[in-house]
C-alpha positions in Angstrom: -30.4 24.1 -28.4 -27.9 24.9 -25.7 -29.8 22.8 -23.2 -30.0 19.9 -25.6 -26.2 20.2 -26.2 -25.5 20.3 -22.5 -27.7 17.2 -21.9 -26.0 15.3 -24.7 -22.6 16.2 -23.4 -23.6 15.0 -19.9 -25.0 11.8 -21.2 -21.8 11.2 -23.2 -19.7 12.0 -20.1 -21.7 9.6 -17.9 -21.5 6.9 -20.5 -17.8 7.2 -20.7 -17.4 7.2 -16.9 -19.7 4.2 -16.5 -17.8 2.3 -19.2 -14.5 3.1 -17.4 -16.0 1.8 -14.1 -17.2 -1.4 -15.7 -13.7 -2.0 -17.3 -12.0 -1.4 -13.9 -14.5 -3.5 -11.9 -14.9 -6.4 -14.3 -11.6 -8.2 -13.4 -12.5 -8.1 -9.7 -16.0 -9.5 -10.4 -14.4 -12.2 -12.6 -12.1 -13.1 -9.8 -15.0 -13.5 -7.4 -17.0 -15.6 -9.8 -14.0 -17.8 -10.7 -13.3 -18.5 -7.0 -16.6 -20.3 -6.8 -16.1 -22.4 -10.0 -14.7 -25.8 -10.6 -11.3 -25.9 -12.3 -13.0 -27.3 -15.4 -15.4 -24.3 -15.5 -12.5 -21.9 -15.0 -10.7 -23.4 -18.0 -13.7 -23.9 -20.2 -13.8 -22.5 -23.8 -15.8 -20.5 -24.4 -15.5 -19.1 -20.9 -18.5 -19.4 -18.5 -19.3 -16.3 -16.5 -21.4 -17.8 -13.7 -20.6 -21.1 -12.0 -23.3 -23.8 -12.3 -23.3 -24.1 -8.5 -21.4 -22.5 -5.7 -18.2 -24.5 -5.2 -16.0 -24.0 -2.1 -13.1 -26.3 -3.2 -11.0 -23.3 -4.2 -11.2 -21.9 -0.7 -10.5 -25.3 0.9 -7.4 -25.6 -1.4 -6.0 -22.4 -0.1 -6.1 -23.6 3.5 -4.9 -27.1 2.8 -2.2 -26.2 0.3 -0.7 -23.4 2.5 -0.5 -22.5 6.2 -2.8 -19.6 5.2 -3.6 -18.3 8.7 0.1 -18.1 9.6 0.9 -16.4 6.3 -2.0 -13.9 6.9 -0.6 -13.1 10.4 2.9 -12.6 9.0 1.5 -10.1 6.4 -0.5 -8.2 9.0 2.5 -8.0 11.4 4.9 -6.9 8.7 2.4 -4.3 7.2 1.5 -2.8 10.6 5.1 -2.4 11.7 6.1 -0.9 8.4 3.2 1.6 8.4 3.7 2.6 12.0 7.5 3.1 11.6 7.2 5.1 8.3 4.5 7.3 9.8 6.7 8.1 12.8 10.0 8.5 11.0 8.7 10.3 7.9 6.6 12.7 10.0 9.7 13.7 12.1 12.0 14.0 9.1 9.4 15.8 7.0 8.8 18.3 9.8 12.5 18.8 10.2 13.1 19.5 6.5 10.1 21.9 6.4 10.4 23.8 9.7 13.9 23.5 11.2 17.0 25.2 9.9 20.1 23.1 10.4 23.5 22.8 8.6 23.4 21.1 5.2 19.7 20.9 5.2 19.2 21.3 1.5 22.0 18.9 0.7 20.6 16.2 2.9 17.1 16.7 1.5 18.5 16.4 -2.0 20.3 13.2 -1.0 17.0 11.9 0.4 15.2 12.6 -2.8 18.0 11.0 -4.8 16.9 7.7 -3.4 13.7 8.0 -5.4 15.8 8.1 -8.6 17.3 4.7 -8.1 15.3 1.6 -9.0 14.3 -0.4 -5.9 15.9 -3.6 -7.3 19.3 -2.0 -6.9 18.9 -2.1 -3.1 18.0 -5.8 -2.9 21.6 -7.1 -2.9 23.0 -4.8 -0.2 19.8 -5.3 1.9 20.1 -9.0 1.6 23.8 -8.9 2.7 22.9 -6.8 5.7 20.1 -9.2 6.7 22.4 -12.2 6.2 25.1 -10.7 8.4 22.6 -10.0 11.1 21.5 -13.6 11.0 17.9 -12.8 10.2 17.3 -14.8 7.1 14.0 -16.8 7.2 12.6 -14.6 10.0 9.7 -12.2 10.4 12.0 -9.2 11.1 13.7 -9.7 7.8 10.4 -8.8 6.1 10.0 -5.3 7.5 13.5 -4.1 8.6 14.6 -2.6 5.2 11.2 -0.7 4.8 11.0 1.2 8.0 11.8 4.6 6.3 10.6 6.1 3.0 12.0 9.0 1.0 8.7 9.4 -0.7 6.9 9.6 2.6 9.4 12.2 3.8 8.7 14.3 0.7 5.0 13.9 1.0 4.8 15.0 4.7 7.3 17.8 4.1 4.8 19.3 1.5 2.0 19.2 4.1 4.1 20.9 6.8 5.2 23.6 4.3 1.6 24.4 3.6 0.8 25.3 7.2 1.2 28.9 8.2 4.2 29.8 10.4 1.9 31.9 12.7 0.4 28.7 14.1 3.7 27.5 15.3 4.7 30.9 16.6 1.5 31.1 18.6 2.3 27.7 20.1 5.7 29.0 21.2 4.2 32.1 22.7 1.8 29.9 24.7 4.7 28.1 26.2 5.1 25.1 23.9 8.5 23.8 23.1 9.3 22.4 19.6 8.4 18.9 20.5 5.0 19.8 22.0 4.3 22.2 19.1 5.0 19.3 16.7 2.9 16.8 18.5 0.0 19.0 19.6 -0.3 21.6 16.9 1.4 20.6 13.6 0.9 16.8 13.5 -2.9 16.9 13.8 -3.1 19.4 11.0 -1.4 17.0 8.5 -3.8 14.2 9.2 -4.8 13.8 5.5 -1.1 13.4 4.6 -0.6 10.8 7.3 -3.7 8.9 6.1 -2.5 9.0 2.5 1.0 7.8 3.5 -0.5 5.1 5.7 -2.7 3.7 2.9 0.0 3.8 0.3 2.5 2.2 2.6 0.1 -0.4 3.7 -0.7 -1.3 0.1 3.0 -1.6 -0.7 3.8 -3.7 2.4 0.7 -5.9 1.8 1.5 -6.6 -1.9 5.3 -6.8 -1.6 6.4 -9.8 -3.7 10.1 -9.7 -4.5 11.7 -9.0 -1.2 9.9 -11.7 0.9 10.8 -14.3 -1.8 14.5 -13.2 -1.7 15.0 -13.0 2.1 12.7 -16.0 3.2 12.5 -19.5 1.7 10.2 -21.1 4.3 6.5 -21.0 3.5 5.6 -20.3 7.1 7.7 -17.1 7.1 6.2 -15.8 3.8 3.7 -13.0 3.2 0.6 -13.3 1.1 1.8 -12.1 -2.3 4.7 -14.6 -2.7 2.8 -17.4 -0.9 -0.1 -17.3 -3.3 2.4 -17.9 -6.2 2.9 -21.4 -4.7 -0.7 -22.2 -5.6 0.4 -22.2 -9.2 1.4 -25.7 -10.3 4.1 -26.6 -12.7 1.7 -28.3 -15.1 -1.8 -27.7 -13.8 -2.9 -24.7 -11.8 -6.0 -24.6 -9.6 -7.4 -21.3 -10.8 -10.4 -21.2 -8.4 -7.9 -21.7 -5.5 -5.6 -18.9 -6.8 -8.6 -16.6 -7.2 -9.9 -17.5 -3.8 -6.6 -16.7 -2.2 -6.3 -13.4 -4.1 -9.8 -12.4 -3.1 -9.1 -13.0 0.6 -5.8 -11.1 0.2 -7.4 -8.0 -1.3 -10.3 -7.6 1.1 -8.3 -5.7 3.8 -7.1 -3.2 1.2 -10.6 -2.6 0.1 -11.9 -2.1 3.6 -9.1 0.3 4.5 -9.6 2.4 1.4 -13.4 2.5 1.9 -13.0 3.7 5.5 -10.3 6.4 4.8 -11.0 7.3 1.2 -12.1 10.9 2.0 -8.8 11.6 3.8 -6.8 9.8 1.2 -8.2 11.8 -1.7 -7.8 15.0 0.2 -4.2 14.1 1.0 -3.3 13.3 -2.5 -5.0 16.5 -3.8 -2.9 18.7 -1.4 0.4 16.9 -2.0 1.9 19.5 -4.2 0.5 22.8 -2.9 3.8 24.2 -1.8 7.4 23.2 -2.2 
């Protein structure tokens, strides 16, 4: 009887998990199928799941309606710079808050965390004024300059550095390392899961950022993918296969990055709150 109950519970668990997976994956599958439909098929009622034949007009519309290659390059440049800068600055600040004693350390860390309490939209106006005074409106640097540092990234990496035993750093000092070499050679490699987690989260944010690029840039050639794809929606008629094709091409890099680094990402998220 116990064996039958265990089997029944496992079957129920697997059924619920499979149902959850299907619910999560179905919108993505629908996006792929719609990108190969005609607009009439995409708007048909009742909806058609599979296209009658493979239609590439949606993908052609993306490249003819937008300077898609230029926009893709803008997004890659902005995302790579934001990820690199945040990994560098957040690693240094997280290490300092975790390992170095300096005046007003707790006050400064509290002020850093206070940034997380403020909605991001509150910063748009002051950031816009700064970019405007620098004369950087409608430029690529305007896309990434306000996002080179992250309070959340600092907190995340601080938790990882706090989880490392002090004896490792002491041993490095005994072997002749200074603080900088101990940070680069000993401590930083040990927080690789945290760096990967921060990198993936930051890349996803930079890749999907919608509001800031639309505020700071008005030229289509200076846009990133998220706001540029919104231009595919017409005022009266929207080419849904084109929108889905653009969205599919935009999401592919995120899927590849997560597939490659998913082990480190899950490990990093699991260890985020181990010590504080």
